[in-house]
N, C-alpha and C positions, 0 to 999 in steps of 0.2 A: 550130628546127623550127616548122612552120607551125601556127598556132593552129587548134583545131578550129573548125568553122563553127557548132557548137551553143553555143560559149562565149557567156555573156551579155555584153553591153557593159558598160563600167565603172560606168556609172550605172543599169544595169538592175535590181540588187539594191535600192539606195536606193528606186527608184520603185516596184518592187513592194511593198516594205515599207510605203511611204506609202499605197498603194492598200489594202492588207489594214488598215492602221490606220483608214483612212476608212471602209471597209466594216464593220469592227468598232464603230466609233462610231455609224454609222447603224443597224446591227442593234440596239445597245444602246438607242439612243433610241427606235426602234420598240417595242421589248420594253416600255420605260417608258411612253411616250405611249399605246400602243394595247392594251397586254395588262395592264399593272399595275393590280391592283384591279378586274378587269373585272366582277366580280359584287358589288362593294361597295355599289351602288346597285341596287335592283330595276328591272324594266321600267317605262318611264315613256311617258306619252302614249297615244294610241288605237292607233297603227300599231304600235309597238314590240312590245307583247305579241301583237298579232294575227299578224304574220308569224311568229314562233316557233311559235305554236300551229297554224298552217296547216302547217309543215314537221313538226310532232310528229305530226298526224293522217294526213299523207301516209305518213310512216314507219309508223306502226301499221298502215296499210292495205296496206303495200308497193306503193304507187302513186306512180310517179315522173312521172306525167303530168298527173293533175287536181288542182290545189290545192283543199283541202277545208277549211272552218271549221264546226264544229258538225255535221259530218256532210253538209254541203250544199256543193256546188261553188262556190268562190270564186275568180272569174275576173278579179279587178281587175289582177293583176300576172303577168308571165312568171315562170319557175320558178328563175332562176339562184340567188338567194339561198336558196330553199326547199331546193335540192340541196345547197347548202354546208352549211345547218344540219342537213339530214338526215345527212350524213356526220360533221358535228361530234357530233351526238347518239349515233350509233353507236360513236364511239371515246371520247367523254368523258361519255356520260350525258345525259339530258334535264334541263338546268338552264338558268336565265336567262343565266348567264356563257357557256355553251356556245353559246347561240343568237348571241352576239356575236363568238365566234371568226372566223366567216367574214368579217365586216366588217372586223374588225382585221388578218386575213390579207390581204385585199385592199388595205387601205391600205399595209400593208408592201410588197407587190408593186409598188404606184404609186410609192412612194418610191425603190425600187431602180431602177426603169425610168427615173425622172427623173434619177437620179445617173448611170446608164450613158449616158444621151442626152447630158446636159450634158458629160460627160467627153469624148464624141465631139466635140462641135461648139463647146463653151466650156471646154476644159480649164482647170483651175484654180479654177473656180467651182462644180463639180459637188457638192461637200459643202454648200456654201452654199444651192445650189437645192434639194436634197433636204431639208435641215433647216428651211429656210423654208416650204416646202410642207407638210411633215409636222407642224411646230409651229403652223401657222394653227388658230385656233380652230375653224374649219369642219371642217377635216380631222380633227383630234382628236376633236371631238364625235360626227360621224358614224361615225368609225372604231370608236367605242365603242358604238355603238347598233346594234340588230338591225333594219336597213332595207335598201331596195333602192337608196337614194342612192349609198353607197359602192361597191357592185358596178358601178353604171353608170359612176361617176366614174373608178375604177380602169381598167375595160375601155376607156372612151373615151379616156382619157389615153394609154395604151400604144399604142392604135390610131393617134392622131394624131402621137404621137412616131414611130410606125413609117412613116406617110405622108411626114413630112418627111425622115426617114432615107432612103426611096426617092428622094425628089426630089433630095436631095444627091449620093447616091453612085450611083445608078441601078440598083441590084441588085432585080430583081423579087421576090426572096424577101421583102424588106421590104413590098412591096405585098401579098404573101400575108398577111403578119403583120397588116397594116392591115385587111384583109377578114375575118380570122379574129376579131380583137377587136371590130370593129363587130358581127359576129354575135353574139358573147358579150354586147355591150352591148344589143344587141336582146332577148336572153334575160334580161337584167338588168331592163329597164324598158320595152321596146317599140320602136316606131319612132323615138322621140326620138333615139336614137344615131345611125342613118344620116342622119336629117334634119339634125341639128346638123352632122355631118361634112361633108355635102353643102353646107350653107350657107357654112361656113368656106372649103371648097376653092373653090367658085365665086366667092366675093368676093375671095379672094386671088388667084385666076387673072385676075379682072378688073382689079384694081388694078395687077397686074404685066404687064397686056396680053398675057397668054400663055393664050389660050383653049384651046390644045391640051392644057393640063394636064388639063382636064376629061376629054378623050376618051382620054387616056393613062391616067388613072386608072381609066376604065371598062374594065377588062381582063377578058376573059371567063373565064380560070382563076381570078381573084379572085372574081368574081360567082358562079361555080359553088361555090367554096369557101364564100362567104357562105351561099348557099341550103343547101349540105349540112350546115352547122352549125346555122343558125337555123330553117329550114323544117320538119325533121321533127317537132319538138314542136308548132308551130302546126298542122300537119296532123293529128297524133294527138288533140291536145286538142279540135279542131273536130269530129272524127269522133265523139269520145266525148260531147261536150257541143255539140249543135247551136246553143245560144244563145251560144256563145263569141265569135264575130265581132261579134254585136250589142252584148254587153255590153263586151268588151275594146276593140274598135276604136271603135265608136260612142259608147259611154257614157264609157269612162275614158280615151280619147285625144281624139276630136274634140269631144266635149261638153264635156270637162273644160278643153279649151283654148279653145273658142269661147264657152262660156257659164259662168254661175255656178251650174252645176247642184248642185255640191257645196259651196257656200256658202263658198268661199275667196277671195272678192272682196277685192282691195286696190288702192290707187290706182296709177297708172302707174309712179310713181317709187319703188314699194315696194322694188325689188331693189337700189337704190342703197345705202341703209343696211344692207341685209342682205349684200351683197358686201363692203362696208366692214367690218362686224362679223366676217363670216366669214374675213376676212385678218388680223384683229388677231392678234399685236401688229405686223404688218408692213404695215398698211394704207397708211400714208403713204409708205413706201418703194416699195410696189406701184404707187401712183399715180405717183410720180416716175419709176419704171421705165417705165411706160406712156407717159408723156408725152415722155421722152427717147426712147423707141423709135420713137415716131411722128415725132418731129423728126429722128432720125437717118435713117429710111427717107426721108423727104421730101429730104434733103439729102446723104446719104451717097453716095460714089463707090466703095464696096466692097460689091457686091451680096451676098457671102456673109454679110456681117454684117447688112446691112438687111433681108434676105429673112427671116432667122429672127425678127428683132425684130418684123417686120410680121405674120409668121404667129402668133406669140404674142399680139400685141396684138389681132388679129382673133379668136383663140381665146377670149381673155378677154372681149372686148366683145360679140360676137354672141350668145352664149347669154344674157347679160343683157338685150340688146335684144329677142331672140325671145321670151323669157318675160315681158317687160314688156308685151307686147302681149296675151299671155294674159288671159282673163277669170278664170282660177283661179290663185291664186299661194300657194306654200308655200316656205319657206326653202331646202330641199333641192333645188329645182329648178336653181339656179345653181352648185351645188357643182362641177359639171364646168369652170367657169371658173376656180376657184381655183388649180389647178396652174399654169396659164398665167401668171396674174398673179404667183405665187410666183416663177416662173423669171425674170419681167421684173424683179422686186425684186433677185434675186440677180446678174442681168446689170447692174443699176445699181450694185450694190455693186462688182463686178468692174471697171466702167469708172471708177468714182470712184477705186478703189485703183490700177489701172494708170496713170492719169493723175496720181496723187499729189495728187488734189483732196480737200479736206474738204467734208463735207456743210454745206449752208448752215445757219448758226446756228439759224434759227427752224425748219427742217425737223427738225434733230436735236434741238432743244428739245421739239418737240411729240411726236416718236417717243419720247423718254425719259419725258416726262410720261404718255403713254398707257400705256407699259409699267409705270411706277410706279403708276398708278391701277388697272391690272388687277390687280396684286399685292395692293395695298391693299383693292380690292373683295373679292377672293377671301377675304382673311382675315375679312371682316365678314359673309360669306355666311350664317353660322348665324343672325346676328341679323336680317338680311333675311327669312329664311325664318320666323323665329319672330315677325316683326313687333314686335320690341322694340328700343328704342334701345340702341346700343353703350355699354358702360361706358367710363368715362374711360380705363382701362388698356387695353382692347381697342382703342379709338380711337386711343390713343397709339401702340400697337404698329403698327396698320395704316398710320398717318400716317408714322411712322418708316421703315417698310418702303418706303413709296412714295417718300419722300424720298431714301433711300439708293439706290434703283434709279435714280432720275433723276440723281442726283450721279454714281453709278458709270458710267453710259452716257455722260453728257456728257464726264466728265473722261478716260475711257479712250479714247474715239474722238477727242477733241480732241488728246490727247497721242500716242497709239500709232497712230492711223489707223482708217479704215473697216472694216478686216479684223476688227477686235475686235467690230464689231457684232453679229456672229452670236452669239457667246459670251455677252456681257453682256446680250443681249436673251432669250437662251434661258434663262439661270440663273433669273430670277424666274418665268418660265413653268414651269419644272420645279419649283421651289419651290411655286408655286401649285397645280400639279396633285397633288403629293404631300400637300399640306395638305388638299385637297378629299377625296382618297381615304381618308386616315387620320383626319381629324378632322371634316370637314364631311358626309361621306357618311351616317352614321346620321340626321342631321337631314333631309338631302335625301330619304333613303329612307322616313322616317316621314311626311313631308309630301306627297311626290308619287307613290309607288308603292303597288301593291295588294298587294306581298309582305307587310308587316307587318299589313295588315288580315286577309289569309288566315290568317296565324298566330294572330291573336287569335280568329278564328272556330274555328280548330281547338282551342283550348284550352276553347271552350264545348261543343262538340258530342261526343257520345259515339260516334256513328257518323256516316258520311258522309251528310249531308242535301241535299236538293234546295235550290238557292240562287236567291234573286230580289233584284232592286234596284228602288229606287223613288227618284226625284228625285236621283240622283247622276250623276257625269260618265261619259261614254263610256270615259274612260280607266280609271275604276275598273271599270266592267263587263268590258272586255276583258282587263284585268289579272287579274281574278278567274277569268276563263275559262281563261287560262293557268296560274295558280298552283294551281288545284283541278282543271284538266284535265276540266272538265265545262261543259255549257251553263248560261249564267246567264240567267235569265228576266228580262223587264223589264215592270214593272206598266204603264208608260205605253203599252206596245204591246199591252195586253190579254193579256200573257202571265202570267196569275195562276195558279199551280199549284193543281190541285184538292186535292192532298194536303197534308199538313203540311209546313212548309218553314221555312227561315231567310230572313229578309228584311233586307237592309242599306238603310238609308235615311238621309237627312240628319237631324241631330238636331233634335228637336221636331215631328217629322212623324206622330206616332202617331195623332193625330186624323184626318188625311188618309189614313192607311193604313187605319184603321177604316172609314172611309166607302168605301173601295175593296173591302173584303172583308166586307161588311155580314153580320152574323149569325155571323161567325166570330171566336173568341177571338184576341186579340193581345197578347201579353205581352212586355214589354221584358226582353232577357236579357243585354244587355251594350252596351258602347260603345267607340268608339276616338276619343278627343278630338282627337288631332292633325290628323284630317282631318273632324272635327265629324261623326261617324257614329254611328248607333245601330243595334243588332242587336235584331230582334224574332223570336218564334216565332210562326208563324201555324198556328192549328189547321186541321185538314183540313175541307173543306166537307161539309155533312151530305148523305147520300145521299138522292136522292128515291126514293119507293116507288111 
């Protein structure tokens, strides 16, 4: 009897089973790396509490167009992150961990896109690629932070993967996907998404001496789709806020790139250590992969291999060069380059494995030492934050963990081959993150977040009070704004409330506070030693008759 045409091939079931195992592994790692203990540490820095507060105020106003902070239009960034946070708040409630869910979800989408892409063009190394990208410190860190950098990176990555897929298989559907996600990248962080994409594609076409790639990419249905997704918000926000183009385009894009208007000046080489740190613990393998890819492109007789390697190499390199020229530099700027370098590292592992080669001894030794030092350093993070010398037992445990990691990676790879590199490198990373979430988080929270400060203030006041700050960081000011969901006045800007209020100031500043509010009684009512803060009750100003 003739077999049914729908019967699976003999090896179809094992292959499908392996795919599901890989997808389950990837989903589990995403859940751990990006979502586990998402609220164990409060919002940190100046930007992280600001973005969630903007989303909260937009949700309260039922306004999906104009970003608002303290009731005033805040037009620095486009709305993609805010929209995600607003949806998260509606489902999960307004909390700090809910504000991080959109970025964690974006990072998860990024990893699955990398997995599917590499499975199509480099079958066999897809899990390596996804796990290396996902476990890079830069991706883990920004996936667990409420910011616009991960939404840009995820949408930009999916767009570039779609563009190369279109280039290889010729289906225009993928070009539409490219334009759709570049539009979302524009809604994530502005014109940087299409600018970077254009830079990479033009240089790639030039090196391949295929200038027609540029005109073929400029496909009018795709351009229409891009405008249909990205343009409506820009038009609506400009109509409602006539200052938008001046603030957003001129100040927060052109001026930010060409001047040091926002005081983020760094040396030209700043992003070299940043990208190396962001790729840890895979930095050396990413460099090895980039060097080998460049060499293979120069000498390969197999275009389908060398084209992808050149594309990934340019994708990793050009954002770093582009932002190195910028007069304003922040670490998150080069995050879109990390996925490309991660895929180059996975490609290097696959090439080593298929050729039966062993990594150079010194490369493997340095990689093993870096992985070991990372785990050992994480185990001592509490002592570093507390500025105290580790005890002999703690130092011994950290040193032993680092040494065991080094030996485990060296021996397993030398004996069983480079394919084990993924597992033995991931294991200490997973252990380190688990330690941070379970044991180091309280110390990090107490030293760096406004959350415990707000809790201390809440134990002092009997009713919700007006709050002001003096001589404290912007991070604390914006953090208190989010955790108290109220405007925080700053004495240095002349925002001294006329009524009675609580003042948060650096310890020992009572005399300077008294000078600022001459004639008003200032009473010390508490303190928060971990951040060297004191709380004062400032009497209302006398009314003039």
